[in-house]
A tleap script that builds the chain and sets N, CA, C and O, in Angstrom:
source leaprc.protein.ff14SB
mol = sequence {
  NMET LYS GLY ALA GLN ARG ASP MET ILE ASP
  VAL LEU LEU GLY SER VAL PHE LYS ARG GLY
  LEU ILE SER GLU MET SER TYR LYS SER ALA
  ARG ASN SER LEU ALA SER ALA MET ASP PHE
  PRO ASN LEU LEU GLU TYR PRO VAL CYS LEU
  THR LYS GLU ALA THR GLU ASP GLY ASN CPRO
}
set mol.1.N position { -71.124 55.807 2.649 }
set mol.1.CA position { -70.963 56.855 1.653 }
set mol.1.C position { -69.864 56.504 0.652 }
set mol.1.O position { -70.001 56.768 -0.542 }
set mol.2.N position { -68.793 55.921 1.131 }
set mol.2.CA position { -67.696 55.576 0.224 }
set mol.2.C position { -68.152 54.571 -0.826 }
set mol.2.O position { -67.727 54.641 -1.979 }
set mol.3.N position { -69.020 53.631 -0.430 }
set mol.3.CA position { -69.541 52.659 -1.385 }
set mol.3.C position { -70.378 53.329 -2.460 }
set mol.3.O position { -70.302 52.958 -3.632 }
set mol.4.N position { -71.167 54.302 -2.071 }
set mol.4.CA position { -71.993 55.038 -3.031 }
set mol.4.C position { -71.116 55.827 -4.000 }
set mol.4.O position { -71.420 55.910 -5.190 }
set mol.5.N position { -70.028 56.407 -3.491 }
set mol.5.CA position { -69.112 57.152 -4.356 }
set mol.5.C position { -68.461 56.221 -5.366 }
set mol.5.O position { -68.349 56.554 -6.546 }
set mol.6.N position { -68.037 55.064 -4.905 }
set mol.6.CA position { -67.429 54.087 -5.819 }
set mol.6.C position { -68.430 53.641 -6.878 }
set mol.6.O position { -68.085 53.531 -8.054 }
set mol.7.N position { -69.658 53.388 -6.467 }
set mol.7.CA position { -70.693 52.976 -7.415 }
set mol.7.C position { -70.953 54.068 -8.444 }
set mol.7.O position { -71.109 53.778 -9.630 }
set mol.8.N position { -70.999 55.318 -7.998 }
set mol.8.CA position { -71.243 56.438 -8.899 }
set mol.8.C position { -70.128 56.542 -9.946 }
set mol.8.O position { -70.402 56.699 -11.136 }
set mol.9.N position { -68.890 56.455 -9.503 }
set mol.9.CA position { -67.758 56.537 -10.431 }
set mol.9.C position { -67.775 55.354 -11.390 }
set mol.9.O position { -67.488 55.511 -12.576 }
set mol.10.N position { -68.111 54.170 -10.882 }
set mol.10.CA position { -68.174 52.974 -11.719 }
set mol.10.C position { -69.226 53.142 -12.816 }
set mol.10.O position { -68.976 52.796 -13.971 }
set mol.11.N position { -70.388 53.664 -12.467 }
set mol.11.CA position { -71.447 53.895 -13.453 }
set mol.11.C position { -71.007 54.943 -14.474 }
set mol.11.O position { -71.247 54.782 -15.670 }
set mol.12.N position { -70.368 56.006 -14.012 }
set mol.12.CA position { -69.890 57.043 -14.933 }
set mol.12.C position { -68.833 56.496 -15.891 }
set mol.12.O position { -68.858 56.795 -17.086 }
set mol.13.N position { -67.912 55.701 -15.368 }
set mol.13.CA position { -66.891 55.093 -16.226 }
set mol.13.C position { -67.530 54.194 -17.274 }
set mol.13.O position { -67.155 54.226 -18.446 }
set mol.14.N position { -68.498 53.392 -16.843 }
set mol.14.CA position { -69.189 52.503 -17.776 }
set mol.14.C position { -69.893 53.278 -18.877 }
set mol.14.O position { -69.865 52.873 -20.039 }
set mol.15.N position { -70.512 54.368 -18.526 }
set mol.15.CA position { -71.216 55.197 -19.502 }
set mol.15.C position { -70.244 55.815 -20.504 }
set mol.15.O position { -70.507 55.832 -21.707 }
set mol.16.N position { -69.136 56.314 -20.006 }
set mol.16.CA position { -68.121 56.910 -20.887 }
set mol.16.C position { -67.562 55.852 -21.836 }
set mol.16.O position { -67.360 56.123 -23.020 }
set mol.17.N position { -67.315 54.656 -21.323 }
set mol.17.CA position { -66.790 53.568 -22.156 }
set mol.17.C position { -67.813 53.145 -23.216 }
set mol.17.O position { -67.458 52.975 -24.383 }
set mol.18.N position { -69.068 52.977 -22.821 }
set mol.18.CA position { -70.110 52.545 -23.760 }
set mol.18.C position { -70.314 53.545 -24.886 }
set mol.18.O position { -70.708 53.163 -25.988 }
set mol.19.N position { -70.052 54.812 -24.628 }
set mol.19.CA position { -70.191 55.844 -25.653 }
set mol.19.C position { -68.959 55.920 -26.557 }
set mol.19.O position { -68.933 56.690 -27.517 }
set mol.20.N position { -67.944 55.120 -26.245 }
set mol.20.CA position { -66.754 55.094 -27.078 }
set mol.20.C position { -65.793 56.239 -26.833 }
set mol.20.O position { -64.946 56.532 -27.678 }
set mol.21.N position { -65.914 56.895 -25.679 }
set mol.21.CA position { -65.057 58.043 -25.396 }
set mol.21.C position { -63.715 57.653 -24.798 }
set mol.21.O position { -62.774 58.448 -24.807 }
set mol.22.N position { -63.620 56.427 -24.276 }
set mol.22.CA position { -62.342 55.907 -23.783 }
set mol.22.C position { -62.190 54.476 -24.279 }
set mol.22.O position { -63.177 53.793 -24.554 }
set mol.23.N position { -60.956 54.036 -24.387 }
set mol.23.CA position { -60.687 52.680 -24.854 }
set mol.23.C position { -60.978 51.661 -23.756 }
set mol.23.O position { -61.120 52.011 -22.584 }
set mol.24.N position { -61.063 50.402 -24.156 }
set mol.24.CA position { -61.301 49.336 -23.183 }
set mol.24.C position { -60.149 49.253 -22.184 }
set mol.24.O position { -60.364 49.003 -20.998 }
set mol.25.N position { -58.933 49.463 -22.666 }
set mol.25.CA position { -57.779 49.427 -21.776 }
set mol.25.C position { -57.859 50.548 -20.730 }
set mol.25.O position { -57.581 50.317 -19.553 }
set mol.26.N position { -58.232 51.741 -21.152 }
set mol.26.CA position { -58.384 52.860 -20.213 }
set mol.26.C position { -59.493 52.576 -19.210 }
set mol.26.O position { -59.354 52.864 -18.021 }
set mol.27.N position { -60.588 52.014 -19.693 }
set mol.27.CA position { -61.720 51.676 -18.829 }
set mol.27.C position { -61.304 50.669 -17.759 }
set mol.27.O position { -61.585 50.857 -16.575 }
set mol.28.N position { -60.635 49.603 -18.183 }
set mol.28.CA position { -60.208 48.572 -17.226 }
set mol.28.C position { -59.179 49.121 -16.246 }
set mol.28.O position { -59.209 48.789 -15.061 }
set mol.29.N position { -58.278 49.952 -16.730 }
set mol.29.CA position { -57.274 50.555 -15.858 }
set mol.29.C position { -57.928 51.455 -14.814 }
set mol.29.O position { -57.555 51.425 -13.641 }
set mol.30.N position { -58.893 52.245 -15.238 }
set mol.30.CA position { -59.597 53.133 -14.305 }
set mol.30.C position { -60.382 52.328 -13.279 }
set mol.30.O position { -60.415 52.698 -12.105 }
set mol.31.N position { -61.009 51.244 -13.694 }
set mol.31.CA position { -61.760 50.401 -12.749 }
set mol.31.C position { -60.817 49.748 -11.747 }
set mol.31.O position { -61.143 49.645 -10.565 }
set mol.32.N position { -59.653 49.308 -12.210 }
set mol.32.CA position { -58.675 48.718 -11.294 }
set mol.32.C position { -58.172 49.758 -10.301 }
set mol.32.O position { -58.014 49.461 -9.117 }
set mol.33.N position { -57.923 50.958 -10.772 }
set mol.33.CA position { -57.485 52.032 -9.873 }
set mol.33.C position { -58.571 52.363 -8.864 }
set mol.33.O position { -58.286 52.602 -7.691 }
set mol.34.N position { -59.802 52.376 -9.317 }
set mol.34.CA position { -60.935 52.644 -8.433 }
set mol.34.C position { -61.039 51.579 -7.346 }
set mol.34.O position { -61.296 51.895 -6.184 }
set mol.35.N position { -60.838 50.323 -7.724 }
set mol.35.CA position { -60.942 49.226 -6.764 }
set mol.35.C position { -59.845 49.293 -5.710 }
set mol.35.O position { -60.056 48.880 -4.570 }
set mol.36.N position { -58.682 49.807 -6.077 }
set mol.36.CA position { -57.568 49.839 -5.133 }
set mol.36.C position { -57.430 51.179 -4.405 }
set mol.36.O position { -56.578 51.323 -3.528 }
set mol.37.N position { -58.258 52.150 -4.763 }
set mol.37.CA position { -58.175 53.473 -4.129 }
set mol.37.C position { -58.614 53.396 -2.673 }
set mol.37.O position { -59.631 52.783 -2.349 }
set mol.38.N position { -57.840 54.020 -1.812 }
set mol.38.CA position { -58.167 54.029 -0.390 }
set mol.38.C position { -59.146 55.144 -0.048 }
set mol.38.O position { -59.993 54.979 0.830 }
set mol.39.N position { -59.037 56.274 -0.737 }
set mol.39.CA position { -59.864 57.428 -0.416 }
set mol.39.C position { -60.104 58.233 -1.685 }
set mol.39.O position { -59.342 58.140 -2.648 }
set mol.40.N position { -61.150 59.007 -1.675 }
set mol.40.CA position { -61.477 59.839 -2.821 }
set mol.40.C position { -61.121 61.287 -2.517 }
set mol.40.O position { -61.124 61.702 -1.358 }
set mol.41.N position { -60.816 62.052 -3.553 }
set mol.41.CA position { -60.483 63.463 -3.329 }
set mol.41.C position { -61.700 64.253 -2.865 }
set mol.41.O position { -62.831 63.771 -2.928 }
set mol.42.N position { -61.453 65.455 -2.404 }
set mol.42.CA position { -62.528 66.329 -1.932 }
set mol.42.C position { -63.539 66.655 -3.017 }
set mol.42.O position { -64.642 67.107 -2.712 }
set mol.43.N position { -63.189 66.437 -4.266 }
set mol.43.CA position { -64.106 66.715 -5.360 }
set mol.43.C position { -65.431 65.991 -5.168 }
set mol.43.O position { -66.491 66.538 -5.470 }
set mol.44.N position { -65.370 64.766 -4.667 }
set mol.44.CA position { -66.597 64.004 -4.473 }
set mol.44.C position { -67.339 64.417 -3.212 }
set mol.44.O position { -68.535 64.154 -3.089 }
set mol.45.N position { -66.662 65.049 -2.288 }
set mol.45.CA position { -67.325 65.506 -1.078 }
set mol.45.C position { -68.012 66.844 -1.305 }
set mol.45.O position { -69.068 67.102 -0.728 }
set mol.46.N position { -67.429 67.690 -2.131 }
set mol.46.CA position { -67.974 69.010 -2.428 }
set mol.46.C position { -67.974 69.211 -3.941 }
set mol.46.O position { -67.128 69.940 -4.460 }
set mol.47.N position { -68.911 68.575 -4.667 }
set mol.47.CA position { -68.856 68.610 -6.131 }
set mol.47.C position { -69.168 69.968 -6.752 }
set mol.47.O position { -68.791 70.214 -7.898 }
set mol.48.N position { -69.844 70.851 -6.030 }
set mol.48.CA position { -70.198 72.146 -6.610 }
set mol.48.C position { -69.546 73.253 -5.800 }
set mol.48.O position { -69.846 73.431 -4.619 }
set mol.49.N position { -68.657 73.992 -6.438 }
set mol.49.CA position { -67.991 75.131 -5.794 }
set mol.49.C position { -68.102 76.305 -6.753 }
set mol.49.O position { -67.494 76.300 -7.823 }
set mol.50.N position { -68.872 77.301 -6.372 }
set mol.50.CA position { -69.032 78.465 -7.227 }
set mol.50.C position { -67.775 79.319 -7.205 }
set mol.50.O position { -67.135 79.490 -6.167 }
set mol.51.N position { -67.440 79.846 -8.362 }
set mol.51.CA position { -66.289 80.741 -8.434 }
set mol.51.C position { -66.729 82.151 -8.088 }
set mol.51.O position { -67.920 82.460 -8.107 }
set mol.52.N position { -65.776 82.996 -7.775 }
set mol.52.CA position { -66.075 84.384 -7.428 }
set mol.52.C position { -66.774 85.086 -8.594 }
set mol.52.O position { -67.728 85.837 -8.393 }
set mol.53.N position { -66.295 84.836 -9.806 }
set mol.53.CA position { -66.877 85.481 -10.976 }
set mol.53.C position { -68.333 85.082 -11.170 }
set mol.53.O position { -69.145 85.904 -11.594 }
set mol.54.N position { -68.671 83.852 -10.870 }
set mol.54.CA position { -70.036 83.371 -11.080 }
set mol.54.C position { -71.016 83.991 -10.105 }
set mol.54.O position { -72.206 84.092 -10.405 }
set mol.55.N position { -70.538 84.406 -8.949 }
set mol.55.CA position { -71.456 84.936 -7.947 }
set mol.55.C position { -71.532 86.462 -7.952 }
set mol.55.O position { -72.449 87.018 -7.347 }
set mol.56.N position { -70.623 87.147 -8.599 }
set mol.56.CA position { -70.612 88.610 -8.594 }
set mol.56.C position { -71.846 89.216 -9.252 }
set mol.56.O position { -72.379 90.214 -8.767 }
set mol.57.N position { -72.303 88.623 -10.350 }
set mol.57.CA position { -73.465 89.196 -11.041 }
set mol.57.C position { -74.777 88.530 -10.621 }
set mol.57.O position { -75.832 88.829 -11.180 }
set mol.58.N position { -74.713 87.645 -9.655 }
set mol.58.CA position { -75.912 87.005 -9.141 }
set mol.58.C position { -76.310 85.737 -9.865 }
set mol.58.O position { -77.287 85.092 -9.485 }
set mol.59.N position { -75.576 85.363 -10.901 }
set mol.59.CA position { -75.873 84.132 -11.634 }
set mol.59.C position { -74.875 83.051 -11.262 }
set mol.59.O position { -73.666 83.259 -11.361 }
set mol.60.N position { -75.369 81.903 -10.838 }
set mol.60.CA position { -74.445 80.806 -10.501 }
set mol.60.C position { -73.812 80.203 -11.725 }
set mol.60.O position { -73.013 79.273 -11.612 }
savepdb mol mol.pdb
quit
């Protein structure tokens, strides 16, 4: 699973860079950080968390 998460982030970073939304230096720095990261935050384990306001009226 960790490999899939790394691949997903790598693809997302590449897409953001190709669209010109981040500089090459930022892209390379993020990839280096990704390569050296030991663990990912809970955000990748639970990507969708509904807020209380979103569930009160029945609409997610």
